[in-house]
C-alpha positions in Angstrom: -225.0 -229.7 -75.4 -223.0 -227.4 -73.1 -221.2 -224.3 -74.5 -217.1 -224.0 -74.5 -215.8 -220.8 -74.1 -212.7 -220.2 -76.4 -210.1 -218.3 -75.1 -209.1 -215.2 -77.2 -205.5 -215.0 -78.3 -203.5 -213.6 -75.4 -201.5 -210.1 -76.5 -198.0 -210.5 -77.3 -195.6 -209.8 -74.4 -193.9 -206.0 -74.4 -191.5 -205.1 -72.3 -191.8 -201.9 -70.0 -190.3 -198.9 -71.6 -187.2 -197.5 -70.3 -187.6 -195.2 -67.5 -187.3 -191.3 -68.3 -185.4 -190.0 -65.1 -183.0 -192.9 -63.7 -181.6 -191.5 -60.5 -178.8 -192.6 -58.5 -176.9 -194.3 -61.2 -174.2 -196.2 -60.2 -172.3 -199.4 -62.0 -172.0 -202.8 -60.5 -169.2 -201.6 -58.4 -167.2 -198.0 -58.1 -169.0 -196.5 -54.8 -172.2 -198.5 -54.9 -173.5 -200.3 -51.9 -173.8 -204.1 -51.5 -177.5 -203.7 -52.6 -176.6 -201.5 -55.1 -175.3 -204.4 -57.7 -178.7 -206.2 -57.6 -180.8 -203.1 -58.9 -178.0 -202.7 -61.4 -178.1 -206.2 -62.2 -182.0 -206.3 -62.5 -181.8 -202.8 -64.8 -179.3 -204.2 -67.0 -181.1 -207.6 -67.5 -184.1 -205.7 -68.1 -182.6 -203.2 -70.7 -180.8 -206.5 -72.5 -184.5 -208.0 -72.6 -186.0 -204.8 -74.2 -183.1 -205.0 -76.6 -183.6 -209.0 -77.4 -187.5 -207.7 -77.9 -186.6 -205.1 -80.5 -184.4 -207.3 -82.4 -186.9 -210.1 -82.6 -189.7 -207.6 -83.5 -187.8 -206.0 -86.5 -186.6 -209.9 -87.3 -190.5 -210.6 -87.1 -191.0 -207.6 -89.7 -188.6 -208.3 -92.1 -189.8 -211.7 -92.2 -193.4 -210.3 -92.7 -192.2 -208.2 -95.5 -190.4 -210.9 -97.6 -193.8 -213.1 -97.2 -195.6 -210.8 -98.5 -193.3 -209.6 -101.3 -192.9 -213.6 -102.5 -197.0 -213.8 -102.1 -197.1 -210.9 -104.8 -194.4 -212.1 -107.1 -195.9 -215.5 -107.0 -199.4 -213.8 -107.8 -197.8 -212.1 -110.6 -196.7 -214.9 -111.9 -199.7 -216.9 -112.0 -201.6 -214.5 -113.6 -198.8 -214.4 -116.0 -199.5 -217.9 -116.6 -203.3 -217.1 -116.8 -203.3 -214.3 -119.3 -200.8 -216.7 -121.6 -203.3 -219.6 -121.6 -206.4 -217.4 -121.8 -204.7 -216.0 -125.3 -203.9 -219.6 -126.3 -207.6 -220.7 -125.6 -208.7 -217.3 -127.4 -206.6 -218.3 -130.4 -207.7 -221.9 -130.8 -211.8 -220.5 -130.6 -210.8 -217.9 -133.0 -209.3 -220.4 -135.3 -212.2 -223.0 -135.1 -214.8 -220.3 -135.5 -212.6 -219.2 -139.0 -212.5 -222.8 -139.9 -216.8 -222.9 -139.3 -217.0 -219.5 -141.4 -214.6 -220.9 -144.3 -216.5 -224.5 -144.6 -220.2 -222.4 -144.5 -218.7 -219.6 -147.6 -217.7 -223.0 -149.0 -220.9 -224.3 -148.9 -222.7 -221.2 -150.1 -220.6 -221.1 -153.3 -221.0 -224.7 -154.2 -224.8 -224.0 -154.3 
């Protein structure tokens, strides 16, 4: 009796784009302060996450394209089989009609 709310599909997670300007670029050492390593580590982790996401999206796109090609190939094969069977049915139908016409002509010739 009660209406049940159906949640909508959530959007896929996407990483934030890389920053336009990176100020105070320092590595994990080389003059960095004690707190800079954690900033560097966080930026590095986020960049690796972004790259993994892009790789996963490329793989997903590749698999989708392969799947679409496979569907097209299967569709073409099915259409070819259907056409072949249609030709066979048509041929049998014409053969039956021809036999019927021949039979009628023989009856007319006999009369």
